[in-house]
N, CA, C and O atoms as CSV, one atom per row, in Angstrom:
chain,resi,resn,atom,element,x,y,z
A,1,MET,N,N,10.226,-5.824,-7.989
A,1,MET,CA,C,9.954,-4.701,-8.740
A,1,MET,C,C,10.713,-4.045,-9.628
A,1,MET,O,O,11.822,-3.707,-9.215
A,2,GLN,N,N,10.302,-3.641,-11.245
A,2,GLN,CA,C,11.213,-3.373,-12.094
A,2,GLN,C,C,11.280,-1.616,-12.009
A,2,GLN,O,O,10.571,-0.779,-11.449
A,3,ILE,N,N,12.542,-1.538,-12.889
A,3,ILE,CA,C,12.754,0.015,-12.496
A,3,ILE,C,C,12.080,0.826,-12.846
A,3,ILE,O,O,11.660,1.848,-12.303
A,4,GLU,N,N,11.948,0.416,-13.750
A,4,GLU,CA,C,10.325,1.227,-15.029
A,4,GLU,C,C,9.388,1.274,-13.915
A,4,GLU,O,O,8.992,2.436,-14.003
A,5,ASN,N,N,8.869,0.833,-13.068
A,5,ASN,CA,C,8.072,0.835,-12.121
A,5,ASN,C,C,8.271,2.587,-10.875
A,5,ASN,O,O,7.440,2.936,-10.036
A,6,TYR,N,N,8.996,2.985,-11.054
A,6,TYR,CA,C,9.658,3.891,-10.668
A,6,TYR,C,C,9.627,5.090,-10.703
A,6,TYR,O,O,9.701,4.820,-11.902
A,7,LEU,N,N,9.585,6.421,-10.607
A,7,LEU,CA,C,9.599,7.518,-11.250
A,7,LEU,C,C,9.693,8.509,-9.920
A,7,LEU,O,O,9.136,8.339,-8.835
A,8,SER,N,N,10.682,9.741,-10.386
A,8,SER,CA,C,10.688,10.792,-9.867
A,8,SER,C,C,9.637,11.388,-10.087
A,8,SER,O,O,8.846,11.448,-11.029
A,9,ALA,N,N,9.805,12.242,-8.157
A,9,ALA,CA,C,8.149,13.504,-8.122
A,9,ALA,C,C,8.538,14.354,-9.482
A,9,ALA,O,O,7.795,14.366,-10.463
A,10,THR,N,N,9.761,15.045,-9.423
A,10,THR,CA,C,10.031,15.819,-10.571
A,10,THR,C,C,9.446,15.001,-12.006
A,10,THR,O,O,8.494,15.673,-12.405
A,11,ALA,N,N,9.612,14.083,-12.710
A,11,ALA,CA,C,9.495,13.223,-13.705
A,11,ALA,C,C,7.759,13.295,-13.844
A,11,ALA,O,O,7.211,13.759,-14.844
A,12,LEU,N,N,7.222,12.904,-12.991
A,12,LEU,CA,C,6.020,12.800,-12.946
A,12,LEU,C,C,5.172,14.220,-13.260
A,12,LEU,O,O,4.161,14.323,-13.955
A,13,SER,N,N,6.045,15.511,-12.383
A,13,SER,CA,C,4.799,16.654,-12.666
A,13,SER,C,C,4.864,17.090,-14.094
A,13,SER,O,O,3.875,17.359,-14.776
A,14,LYS,N,N,6.518,17.153,-14.626
A,14,LYS,CA,C,6.567,17.228,-15.932
A,14,LYS,C,C,6.011,15.968,-17.118
A,14,LYS,O,O,5.781,16.240,-18.296
A,15,LYS,N,N,5.898,14.922,-16.667
A,15,LYS,CA,C,5.427,14.602,-17.802
A,15,LYS,C,C,3.782,13.380,-17.403
A,15,LYS,O,O,3.409,12.398,-18.045
A,16,THR,N,N,3.097,14.074,-15.986
A,16,THR,CA,C,2.105,13.486,-16.232
A,16,THR,C,C,0.487,12.857,-17.227
A,16,THR,O,O,-0.336,11.985,-16.950
A,17,ALA,N,N,0.547,13.297,-17.781
A,17,ALA,CA,C,0.056,12.550,-19.030
A,17,ALA,C,C,-0.033,11.742,-19.570
A,17,ALA,O,O,-1.015,11.069,-19.882
A,18,ALA,N,N,2.029,11.578,-19.998
A,18,ALA,CA,C,2.489,10.214,-20.594
A,18,ALA,C,C,2.709,9.034,-19.765
A,18,ALA,O,O,2.992,7.918,-20.202
A,19,THR,N,N,2.514,9.455,-18.142
A,19,THR,CA,C,3.150,8.809,-17.011
A,19,THR,C,C,1.282,8.289,-16.483
A,19,THR,O,O,0.962,7.617,-15.503
A,20,LEU,N,N,0.748,8.649,-17.108
A,20,LEU,CA,C,-0.999,7.927,-16.839
A,20,LEU,C,C,-1.380,7.475,-17.746
A,20,LEU,O,O,-2.311,6.695,-17.545
A,21,ASP,N,N,-1.017,7.627,-18.969
A,21,ASP,CA,C,-1.040,6.361,-20.568
A,21,ASP,C,C,-0.374,5.257,-20.140
A,21,ASP,O,O,-0.735,4.086,-20.261
A,22,SER,N,N,1.016,5.851,-19.430
A,22,SER,CA,C,1.476,3.928,-19.831
A,22,SER,C,C,1.787,3.458,-18.079
A,22,SER,O,O,2.768,2.856,-17.643
A,23,LEU,N,N,0.864,3.853,-17.499
A,23,LEU,CA,C,0.003,3.545,-15.964
A,23,LEU,C,C,-0.930,2.706,-16.618
A,23,LEU,O,O,-0.886,1.524,-16.279
A,24,GLU,N,N,-1.824,3.051,-17.533
A,24,GLU,CA,C,-3.113,2.277,-18.021
A,24,GLU,C,C,-2.206,0.938,-18.840
A,24,GLU,O,O,-2.400,-0.212,-18.445
A,25,LYS,N,N,-1.271,1.196,-19.934
A,25,LYS,CA,C,-0.784,-0.030,-20.697
A,25,LYS,C,C,-0.298,-1.027,-19.413
A,25,LYS,O,O,-0.795,-2.147,-19.287
A,26,SER,N,N,0.582,-0.579,-18.605
A,26,SER,CA,C,1.538,-1.099,-17.664
A,26,SER,C,C,0.878,-2.826,-16.902
A,26,SER,O,O,-0.212,-2.955,-16.345
A,27,ASP,N,N,1.610,-3.609,-17.051
A,27,ASP,CA,C,1.457,-5.045,-16.132
A,27,ASP,C,C,1.408,-4.955,-14.962
A,27,ASP,O,O,1.127,-5.937,-14.273
A,28,SER,N,N,1.601,-4.065,-14.573
A,28,SER,CA,C,1.476,-4.420,-12.437
A,28,SER,C,C,0.395,-2.727,-12.407
A,28,SER,O,O,-0.330,-2.685,-11.413
A,29,GLY,N,N,0.304,-1.766,-13.135
A,29,GLY,CA,C,-0.605,-1.352,-12.994
A,29,GLY,C,C,-0.500,-0.093,-11.690
A,29,GLY,O,O,-1.290,0.522,-10.973
A,30,GLU,N,N,0.833,-0.160,-11.886
A,30,GLU,CA,C,1.533,1.176,-10.630
A,30,GLU,C,C,2.577,1.280,-10.566
A,30,GLU,O,O,3.377,0.385,-10.841
A,31,ILE,N,N,2.941,2.738,-10.071
A,31,ILE,CA,C,4.500,3.310,-10.579
A,31,ILE,C,C,4.376,3.915,-8.890
A,31,ILE,O,O,3.397,4.359,-8.291
A,32,ILE,N,N,5.868,3.708,-8.425
A,32,ILE,CA,C,6.778,3.911,-6.778
A,32,ILE,C,C,6.827,5.402,-7.588
A,32,ILE,O,O,7.380,5.562,-8.676
A,33,ILE,N,N,6.198,6.347,-6.897
A,33,ILE,CA,C,7.100,7.643,-6.802
A,33,ILE,C,C,7.953,8.201,-5.679
A,33,ILE,O,O,7.721,8.395,-4.486
A,34,LEU,N,N,8.995,8.390,-6.433
A,34,LEU,CA,C,10.211,9.053,-5.673
A,34,LEU,C,C,10.139,10.250,-5.132
A,34,LEU,O,O,9.364,10.938,-5.797
A,35,LYS,N,N,10.600,10.847,-4.203
A,35,LYS,CA,C,11.298,12.250,-3.879
A,35,LYS,C,C,12.190,11.550,-2.715
A,35,LYS,O,O,12.068,10.618,-1.920
A,36,ASN,N,N,13.698,13.079,-3.265
A,36,ASN,CA,C,14.652,12.748,-3.054
A,36,ASN,C,C,14.966,11.460,-2.970
A,36,ASN,O,O,15.570,11.393,-1.899
A,37,ASN,N,N,14.922,10.059,-3.578
A,37,ASN,CA,C,14.948,8.592,-3.815
A,37,ASN,C,C,14.758,7.684,-2.760
A,37,ASN,O,O,15.188,6.583,-2.419
A,38,THR,N,N,14.014,8.478,-2.389
A,38,THR,CA,C,12.878,7.867,-1.494
A,38,THR,C,C,11.749,7.430,-1.694
A,38,THR,O,O,11.048,8.438,-1.598
A,39,PRO,N,N,10.874,6.299,-1.987
A,39,PRO,CA,C,9.567,6.017,-2.113
A,39,PRO,C,C,8.896,6.662,-1.274
A,39,PRO,O,O,8.947,6.544,-0.050
A,40,LYS,N,N,7.902,7.737,-2.214
A,40,LYS,CA,C,6.895,8.956,-0.817
A,40,LYS,C,C,5.509,7.947,-1.550
A,40,LYS,O,O,4.479,7.533,-1.019
A,41,ALA,N,N,5.940,7.825,-2.722
A,41,ALA,CA,C,3.687,7.165,-2.665
A,41,ALA,C,C,3.465,6.654,-3.931
A,41,ALA,O,O,4.363,6.943,-4.721
A,42,ILE,N,N,2.773,6.145,-4.276
A,42,ILE,CA,C,2.462,4.776,-5.108
A,42,ILE,C,C,1.352,4.854,-6.000
A,42,ILE,O,O,0.259,4.904,-5.436
A,43,LEU,N,N,1.347,4.876,-7.193
A,43,LEU,CA,C,0.337,5.670,-8.269
A,43,LEU,C,C,-0.111,4.269,-9.274
A,43,LEU,O,O,0.551,3.539,-10.012
A,44,LEU,N,N,-2.281,4.336,-8.702
A,44,LEU,CA,C,-1.860,2.801,-9.029
A,44,LEU,C,C,-3.178,3.486,-10.510
A,44,LEU,O,O,-3.774,4.546,-10.702
A,45,SER,N,N,-3.103,2.416,-11.084
A,45,SER,CA,C,-4.520,2.080,-12.525
A,45,SER,C,C,-5.584,2.164,-11.978
A,45,SER,O,O,-5.707,2.517,-10.805
A,46,ILE,N,N,-6.417,1.891,-12.649
A,46,ILE,CA,C,-8.146,1.451,-11.828
A,46,ILE,C,C,-8.478,0.330,-11.581
A,46,ILE,O,O,-9.012,-0.125,-10.570
A,47,ASP,N,N,-8.029,-0.365,-12.923
A,47,ASP,CA,C,-7.797,-1.398,-12.363
A,47,ASP,C,C,-7.711,-2.068,-11.495
A,47,ASP,O,O,-8.610,-2.542,-10.801
A,48,ALA,N,N,-5.924,-2.270,-11.378
A,48,ALA,CA,C,-4.837,-2.226,-10.260
A,48,ALA,C,C,-5.548,-1.965,-8.876
A,48,ALA,O,O,-5.543,-2.894,-8.068
A,49,TYR,N,N,-6.272,-0.556,-8.475
A,49,TYR,CA,C,-6.997,-0.329,-7.567
A,49,TYR,C,C,-8.534,-1.487,-7.374
A,49,TYR,O,O,-8.544,-2.212,-6.380
A,50,THR,N,N,-9.237,-1.530,-7.961
A,50,THR,CA,C,-10.182,-2.268,-7.891
A,50,THR,C,C,-9.757,-3.327,-8.056
A,50,THR,O,O,-10.816,-3.951,-8.114
A,51,ALA,N,N,-8.756,-4.273,-8.221
A,51,ALA,CA,C,-9.175,-5.614,-7.863
A,51,ALA,C,C,-7.967,-5.863,-6.408
A,51,ALA,O,O,-7.991,-6.924,-5.785
A,52,MET,N,N,-7.120,-4.887,-6.090
A,52,MET,CA,C,-6.712,-5.082,-4.577
A,52,MET,C,C,-8.115,-4.471,-3.436
A,52,MET,O,O,-8.126,-4.763,-2.241
A,53,GLN,N,N,-9.365,-3.482,-4.198
A,53,GLN,CA,C,-10.100,-3.858,-2.897
A,53,GLN,C,C,-10.631,-4.031,-3.149
A,53,GLN,O,O,-11.534,-3.205,-3.021
A,54,GLU,N,N,-11.083,-5.725,-4.128
A,54,GLU,CA,C,-11.989,-6.640,-4.409
A,54,GLU,C,C,-11.129,-7.714,-3.466
A,54,GLU,O,O,-11.677,-8.464,-2.658
A,55,GLU,N,N,-9.609,-7.662,-3.716
A,55,GLU,CA,C,-9.356,-8.681,-2.447
A,55,GLU,C,C,-9.432,-8.583,-1.055
A,55,GLU,O,O,-9.617,-9.605,-0.393
A,56,ILE,N,N,-9.310,-7.447,-0.502
A,56,ILE,CA,C,-8.996,-6.674,0.558
A,56,ILE,C,C,-10.622,-7.315,1.383
A,56,ILE,O,O,-10.791,-7.600,2.569
A,57,GLU,N,N,-11.552,-7.374,0.307
A,57,GLU,CA,C,-13.338,-7.118,0.702
A,57,GLU,C,C,-13.254,-8.957,1.061
A,57,GLU,O,O,-13.516,-9.375,2.188
A,58,ASP,N,N,-12.786,-10.048,-0.280
A,58,ASP,CA,C,-12.369,-10.867,0.278
A,58,ASP,C,C,-11.564,-11.531,1.299
A,58,ASP,O,O,-11.726,-12.680,1.710
A,59,LEU,N,N,-11.199,-11.183,1.451
A,59,LEU,CA,C,-10.232,-11.751,2.989
A,59,LEU,C,C,-11.290,-10.949,4.211
A,59,LEU,O,O,-11.448,-11.393,5.349
A,60,ARG,N,N,-11.667,-10.223,3.900
A,60,ARG,CA,C,-12.302,-9.427,5.764
A,60,ARG,C,C,-13.524,-10.707,5.066
A,60,ARG,O,O,-13.225,-11.897,5.171
A,61,LEU,N,N,-14.636,-10.362,4.498
A,61,LEU,CA,C,-15.572,-11.349,4.602
A,61,LEU,C,C,-14.940,-12.991,5.063
A,61,LEU,O,O,-15.426,-13.631,5.995
A,62,ALA,N,N,-13.898,-13.435,4.294
A,62,ALA,CA,C,-13.317,-15.148,4.641
A,62,ALA,C,C,-12.545,-14.964,6.892
A,62,ALA,O,O,-12.450,-15.620,7.930
A,63,ALA,N,N,-12.283,-13.755,6.374
A,63,ALA,CA,C,-12.167,-13.575,7.990
A,63,ALA,C,C,-13.366,-13.701,8.881
A,63,ALA,O,O,-13.573,-14.633,9.658
A,64,LEU,N,N,-14.288,-12.445,8.640
A,64,LEU,CA,C,-15.841,-13.134,9.667
A,64,LEU,C,C,-16.388,-14.302,9.033
A,64,LEU,O,O,-17.508,-14.735,9.304
A,65,GLY,N,N,-15.722,-14.741,8.314
A,65,GLY,CA,C,-16.702,-15.816,8.524
A,65,GLY,C,C,-16.704,-17.424,9.387
A,65,GLY,O,O,-17.526,-18.172,9.916
A,66,LEU,N,N,-15.000,-17.358,9.089
A,66,LEU,CA,C,-14.264,-17.944,9.909
A,66,LEU,C,C,-14.020,-18.007,11.725
A,66,LEU,O,O,-13.863,-18.964,12.483
A,67,ALA,N,N,-14.080,-16.463,11.975
A,67,ALA,CA,C,-15.103,-15.926,13.255
A,67,ALA,C,C,-16.305,-16.430,13.414
A,67,ALA,O,O,-16.799,-16.963,14.407
A,68,ARG,N,N,-16.661,-16.266,12.569
A,68,ARG,CA,C,-18.548,-16.876,12.835
A,68,ARG,C,C,-18.482,-18.511,13.384
A,68,ARG,O,O,-18.836,-19.073,14.421
A,69,LEU,N,N,-17.839,-18.947,12.121
A,69,LEU,CA,C,-18.327,-20.578,12.530
A,69,LEU,C,C,-17.419,-20.902,13.666
A,69,LEU,O,O,-17.788,-21.976,14.141
A,70,SER,N,N,-16.088,-20.289,14.486
A,70,SER,CA,C,-16.308,-20.795,15.434
A,70,SER,C,C,-16.679,-20.134,16.921
A,70,SER,O,O,-16.004,-20.482,17.891
A,71,THR,N,N,-17.516,-19.395,17.045
A,71,THR,CA,C,-18.637,-19.691,17.474
A,71,THR,C,C,-19.923,-20.705,17.749
A,71,THR,O,O,-20.734,-21.042,18.612
A,72,PHE,N,N,-19.514,-20.941,16.395
A,72,PHE,CA,C,-21.530,-21.372,16.057
A,72,PHE,C,C,-21.884,-22.537,16.628
A,72,PHE,O,O,-21.315,-23.620,16.490
A,73,ALA,N,N,-23.363,-22.156,17.632
A,73,ALA,CA,C,-23.658,-23.500,17.850
A,73,ALA,C,C,-24.763,-23.967,17.307
A,73,ALA,O,O,-25.853,-23.407,17.180
A,74,THR,N,N,-24.308,-25.388,16.883
A,74,THR,CA,C,-25.300,-26.529,16.028
A,74,THR,C,C,-25.960,-26.375,17.091
A,74,THR,O,O,-26.447,-25.252,16.964
A,75,ASN,N,N,-26.507,-27.071,18.718
A,75,ASN,CA,C,-27.392,-27.010,19.196
A,75,ASN,C,C,-28.230,-25.706,18.631
A,75,ASN,O,O,-29.432,-25.966,18.594
A,76,GLU,N,N,-27.934,-24.449,18.208
A,76,GLU,CA,C,-28.835,-23.549,18.281
A,76,GLU,C,C,-29.783,-23.926,17.193
A,76,GLU,O,O,-30.975,-23.637,17.087
A,77,ALA,N,N,-28.665,-24.952,16.047
A,77,ALA,CA,C,-28.872,-23.978,14.540
A,77,ALA,C,C,-30.788,-24.571,14.063
A,77,ALA,O,O,-31.643,-25.379,14.423
A,78,ILE,N,N,-30.550,-23.464,13.033
A,78,ILE,CA,C,-31.826,-24.296,12.489
A,78,ILE,C,C,-32.080,-24.145,11.533
A,78,ILE,O,O,-31.922,-23.118,10.874
A,79,SER,N,N,-32.692,-25.459,11.112
A,79,SER,CA,C,-32.620,-26.294,9.334
A,79,SER,C,C,-33.019,-25.796,8.323
A,79,SER,O,O,-33.972,-25.022,8.412
A,80,HIS,N,N,-32.436,-26.067,7.043
A,80,HIS,CA,C,-32.978,-25.731,5.777
A,80,HIS,C,C,-34.669,-25.329,6.096
A,80,HIS,O,O,-35.281,-24.261,6.135
A,81,GLN,N,N,-35.123,-27.028,6.332
A,81,GLN,CA,C,-36.379,-26.814,6.052
A,81,GLN,C,C,-37.233,-26.445,6.928
A,81,GLN,O,O,-38.430,-26.393,6.643
A,82,GLU,N,N,-36.789,-26.142,8.081
A,82,GLU,CA,C,-37.384,-24.941,9.238
A,82,GLU,C,C,-37.450,-23.763,9.048
A,82,GLU,O,O,-38.543,-23.224,9.218
A,83,MET,N,N,-36.493,-23.097,8.700
A,83,MET,CA,C,-36.501,-21.778,7.650
A,83,MET,C,C,-37.499,-22.092,7.020
A,83,MET,O,O,-38.632,-21.836,7.429
A,84,MET,N,N,-37.265,-22.672,5.966
A,84,MET,CA,C,-38.587,-22.575,4.493
A,84,MET,C,C,-39.927,-22.352,5.275
A,84,MET,O,O,-40.502,-21.282,5.076
A,85,LYS,N,N,-40.458,-23.213,6.103
A,85,LYS,CA,C,-41.516,-23.402,6.921
A,85,LYS,C,C,-41.715,-22.231,7.126
A,85,LYS,O,O,-42.805,-21.932,6.638
A,86,LYS,N,N,-40.899,-20.804,7.926
A,86,LYS,CA,C,-40.905,-19.751,8.469
A,86,LYS,C,C,-42.003,-19.083,7.877
A,86,LYS,O,O,-43.084,-18.619,8.240
A,87,PHE,N,N,-41.002,-19.261,6.296
A,87,PHE,CA,C,-41.190,-17.746,5.632
A,87,PHE,C,C,-42.328,-18.401,4.673
A,87,PHE,O,O,-42.586,-17.641,3.739
A,88,GLU,N,N,-43.112,-19.664,4.652
A,88,GLU,CA,C,-44.049,-19.924,3.929
A,88,GLU,C,C,-45.433,-18.936,3.835
A,88,GLU,O,O,-45.409,-17.794,4.293
A,89,ALA,N,N,-46.158,-19.282,3.447
A,89,ALA,CA,C,-47.663,-18.216,3.391
A,89,ALA,C,C,-47.668,-17.026,2.697
A,89,ALA,O,O,-48.682,-16.330,2.673
């Protein structure tokens, strides 16, 4: 993490509009907010937040798929052709 990605809470309160503008233009899309030189929060751009949410959802679905594969009973499976016959008519 680069030093320009850190901002004090005091500086944020004084330069909110400029901070939001720079956040939007930033490559990382995040700024760590410090209070008394200790990280307290992370400010994310909408793009960074959306990408993070999509990645979390992808990981959740992958974990769900792997869990289902581990309990998949091939002897109880229905073929694609059988499924299509069920829904014809």
